[in-house]
C-alpha positions as CSV (number, residue, x, y, z in Angstrom):
1,M,-35.0,88.7,-6.7
2,P,-36.4,85.2,-7.0
3,A,-36.0,82.9,-4.0
4,I,-34.8,79.3,-4.4
5,V,-36.1,77.2,-1.6
6,G,-35.1,73.6,-0.9
7,A,-37.0,71.2,1.4
8,V,-39.1,72.8,4.1
9,Q,-40.6,71.1,7.1
10,V,-42.9,73.0,9.3
11,I,-43.9,71.3,12.6
12,S,-46.1,74.0,14.0
13,I,-46.8,77.8,13.9
14,S,-48.2,79.7,16.8
15,S,-51.3,81.8,16.6
16,S,-49.3,84.9,16.3
17,G,-46.5,83.5,14.0
18,V,-45.8,84.2,10.4
19,F,-44.4,81.7,7.9
20,N,-43.2,82.8,4.5
21,I,-41.4,81.2,1.6
22,G,-40.3,83.3,-1.3
23,D,-40.3,87.0,-2.0
24,V,-42.2,89.3,0.3
25,Y,-42.7,93.1,0.5
26,K,-44.0,93.6,4.0
27,I,-44.9,91.2,6.9
28,M,-46.8,92.8,9.8
29,P,-48.2,90.4,12.3
30,R,-50.7,92.2,14.6
31,T,-51.2,91.4,18.2
32,N,-51.9,93.1,21.6
33,A,-51.6,91.9,25.1
34,K,-52.1,93.1,28.6
35,T,-49.8,92.0,31.4
36,F,-50.3,92.2,35.1
37,A,-47.3,91.5,37.3
38,G,-46.4,92.3,40.9
39,A,-43.3,93.8,42.3
40,G,-40.2,91.8,41.5
41,S,-41.8,89.8,38.7
42,F,-39.5,90.8,35.8
43,N,-36.2,91.0,37.8
44,T,-33.4,89.0,36.2
45,G,-29.8,88.4,37.2
46,D,-27.6,86.2,39.4
47,G,-28.0,86.3,43.1
48,M,-31.1,88.6,43.3
49,V,-32.5,89.2,46.7
50,I,-36.0,90.7,46.6
51,Y,-38.1,91.6,49.6
52,N,-41.8,92.2,48.8
53,N,-43.7,92.4,52.0
54,K,-47.5,92.5,51.7
55,N,-47.5,93.2,48.0
56,T,-50.7,93.1,45.9
57,T,-51.3,93.7,42.2
58,N,-54.4,95.5,41.3
59,A,-55.7,93.9,38.0
60,F,-59.0,95.8,38.0
61,D,-59.5,97.5,34.6
62,Q,-62.6,99.7,34.7
63,D,-62.7,100.7,31.0
64,G,-64.4,98.1,28.8
65,V,-62.2,98.3,25.7
66,D,-58.5,99.2,25.4
67,Q,-56.8,100.7,22.4
68,G,-56.8,98.2,19.6
69,N,-54.8,97.5,16.4
70,Y,-57.6,98.6,14.1
71,F,-55.7,100.6,11.5
72,N,-52.3,98.7,11.4
73,A,-52.7,97.3,8.0
């Protein structure tokens, strides 16, 4: 079905963002990330009390290459 689009103003698009105007069959942005976080990093809520005594996060990664997004086309 044809798309009817009025005025469009794009201020910015991030490096992993997708911008489309009109008909589209499939949009598949590809990205991968590695996150290191210590204990209590992703806790959410009201009135949280977290005790992390002598906590460390080991961010050493001995393999050179992680699994990629090579065949996600």
